[in-house]
N, C-alpha and C positions, 0 to 999 in steps of 0.2 A: 503494499500499500505505499500511497504516497500522499503525505500530509504537508500541508503549506499554512503558512500565516502570513497575511498581508505586512508589509514593512509598517513598522511604528515609529514615525518621527527619527529625528536623527542619532543613532545609535541605540535607541531602545529595543528593539529586537535583538541586536547583538547580545545586550546585557539579559535579556531574557533567554535567549538559547545558551547563553554562558551559564547562566545559574541552573537551567535545567541539566545539561550536561553535567556541572559539578553534584548535581542530586545523584544523576546515574552513576557516576564515577565513583561517589561514595559507597555506593550499593554495590560496587565491583561489576557494573555491567562494561561487557565489551563494546565499547562505541569508537566507531571511525566517523571520520570528518574533518572540519575546519571551524573555527568559531572567528569571526573578526573582533579584533581589540582596536580601538582607535585611542590615540594618544594625542592630546592638543598641543600645538606649537605656540609658543610665545611671541615669534614674530609675524604671523599672520592667521588668517582665520581657518586655514585648512588644518588637516591633523594628518600624522603618520598613521597610515593605515598596515597592521598585521595581520596575520592569518595562526592562530594556534592550532596546530594539527594534533589532534588526539594520537597519544603515543609514541609522539617524537619529542624531544629537548628542543627548546628554543620556540621560536616564531620565525615565520617568514613575512618578510617586508613585501606588500603588493602594492605600495604608493611610490611615486617618484616627486621628488621636489622640482617643481617647476619654476619657482620664484613665486614672490608675493603676489604679482599681479599677473600672473598667467591664467587663462580661463580654459585651455584645454583639459582633456581627459588625464587624470593624474595616475591611472592604472598602471601598473608596472606589470604587464603581460609574462614577461619571465619569471617573476616572483610567484606570479599566479598560477602558472604552468608546473613549477618547482612544486608547490603546494599540492597541486592535482595530482602529480605524479605519485607523490608520499600517500595520499589518502588513497588512490588507485591501488597501489601496492598493498595496503592494509586490508582489501576488499579478502584478499586470499585466506587471512586468519579466523574469516566467519564471524564478523560482529554482528551483535543482535540487532545495531541501528545505525545508519548512517546519518548525521546532521551536518545540513551545509549550511553556510552563512545565508546565503543568497543565490536565487536565480535571478542574474542579474544581465547586464549588456552582453557581456561576454558569452554567456549560455546562450541568449537569444539569439546571437549571432553563430551557434554552432559550435563555440568553445569552452573556455573554462570546464566547470565541473559537469557539463552536459551528459558527457559518454560515462563518467562515474556513477552519474545518478542512474542512468539506463542500465549500464552493469550490475549495481546492487539491485535494482528491483527485477532483474533476469536472475539474480542469485536468489532471489526470494527474501531480501533484507528491505525491512522497512526503511523509509526515507522522510526525513523530517528537514525542511527548508521554510525561507522565508522569500518572498516575492515584493519587489516593488512596484509600484503602480505602473509605471512607463513599460515594463516588461510582463505585465499581467497577460496582454492577449497572446504573447509569445509562448509563456509558460503554459497557459491553458490550451494551446495548440500543440505541443510538445506533449503535455500529459494525456491529451486524448482520451478524456472522459475517467481517467484513473484517480485525478488529484481529488483529494477531500479539503475544503476549508476549515481551519480549526480555530479555536478562539484563543485570541493572544491572552492567555492566562495560563500561569506556572503550573498550577495543580490540573487544570485540563490538559496542556499538553503532557504531563508526567502521565495521564491516566490514558490518553490516547496512546502513547510510547510502551505502557503495560499491556493494553489491551492487543496491540499489533504483535508483540512479542511472547506474550504469555508470563512476562517476567513480573516481578515485583520490587518496590522500592521501599526500603527501609529508612526510615528517619533517623540516618545516623546523627545528623545535627541535632537534632531535639534530644536524641538521647544522650549528648555529651553536656548538653546544658541542665536537665533536671537533676535535681540533688540526688 
């Protein structure tokens, strides 16, 4: 199954998916994929965009600095393809779930995580991702009726993941805070 959430403001969806993945990892779920982490830059309005690839150390930079007044696309396609390669290789381990930060312009144009998403689905691995509004038509065409829009709520997303995988999530964080 392919579950998606419409993007929620600047960085909101990244944080939501990051929190979900943290919960799943605390419960020792084998999760593959990439979560975007944006870091503000003091000198201008843009941010540094990084992908945290599950199961790998460090982060992969996917933005390039074009200068303070540049208006072109800041996506570093080499960085994105590096992250895609790492995620694609991780599918061989048979994760319970693939989480992709977004179906964006690269995917709409046939690049980025597009093939990885298809490979995961072909292997029976559920996929969860976000979709930015400008790419929604391309995404729905790509999904060909297989996509389910989900509520952008942490507990709802967790429930969907559990339903799709037959796994459960233990509330590890709560267990740590209760005396």
